[in-house]
N, C-alpha and C positions, 0 to 999 in steps of 0.2 A: 659272408650270410648271415651272420651275426650282428653285423652294422647294419643289415638293410630290417631285420627280424625288430633291433630296438630302432629304428627309426619309424617303423610301420607301426610299433607300440605306441609309440610319442603321440604320432599323428592319429592312431584310432583316440587314448588318453584325452588330448584335446577337442577331438572332434565329439564326444560323448558327454563331455562336462556338460553339466546345466548353464541356461542363459543367463548371463546377469543380470537381479532385479533392475526394473526400472527407476532412473533417478528419481530422486523426492521432488516434489511439486515447490514452485518457489515460494517463499514465505510473504504472506500479505505485505505491500506495502500502505505503510501509511501518512496517510496527509493532514495534515492539521490544515485550516483556512484561518486565519487571523485576521479580524477586521472591525468594520462598525457593522451599524444597523443594514447597508445596503449586506452584506457578508450574514447575519442572525436573520436576513428574510423580515425586515420590518415591514409589516402593512400588508403580507403577503396571504390569501386566505388559508394558507399551506404551508409555514415556513419548512417544516418537515421534511416537504416532497418538491418543493418549490425555491428554496432559496438554494443561491449556483455552489453552495457546497454538495446537495442532494443533488443538484445535478448533474453537475460534475461526477459524482460517486457512479452514478447509475449509468452516464454515458460509457464510463470506465471497465465497468460491469458490463455492458452490450457488447466492448469490445473485446469482452477475455479475458481483464486484467483482472488478477487480483490484489484489491484494493478497499482500502476503507479511510471513505474521508470524516474527521473530526468539525464540526461548526465551531470555532471559537469565537463564533462573530457577537458583539455586545452592543446593544444599542445605548445611547450616550453617552460613547465618551469613542468620540472620531481618533483616529490613528492619527490624522496629519496633526493634531495638537498640539502645539509647541510642546516640548517639556524639557528639562536639564537631563537631558542620557537618553536614551533608546526605551532604557528599561524602567520601566514605573511601578511602585505596586499593584495599581490598576490594572493597569494590562501582564504581570504577573499571575493576580489572580484569574485570572480567565481562563489559563491552560489549567483544569481540571479533569484530564486523560490521564 
């Protein structure tokens, strides 16, 4: 009888506990689009809305992703320009975020 009462008490305690809190939403993903005038949106009427980083962010958000896209494109300094080493001062200077 005592054993059955103990088991019933434990069952009651676990059955009446408050539900677990919902999981925290995932942190926003931060994407850096690093490139030249094509990335920057040169010659577009509204580069803040029409450049591919802006379109990428908008489409990802439409699909429900928590994302922030930073446009680090800069006109006039092509990424494909040969340089002694990949990291140069002008390329580092673009990363302002």
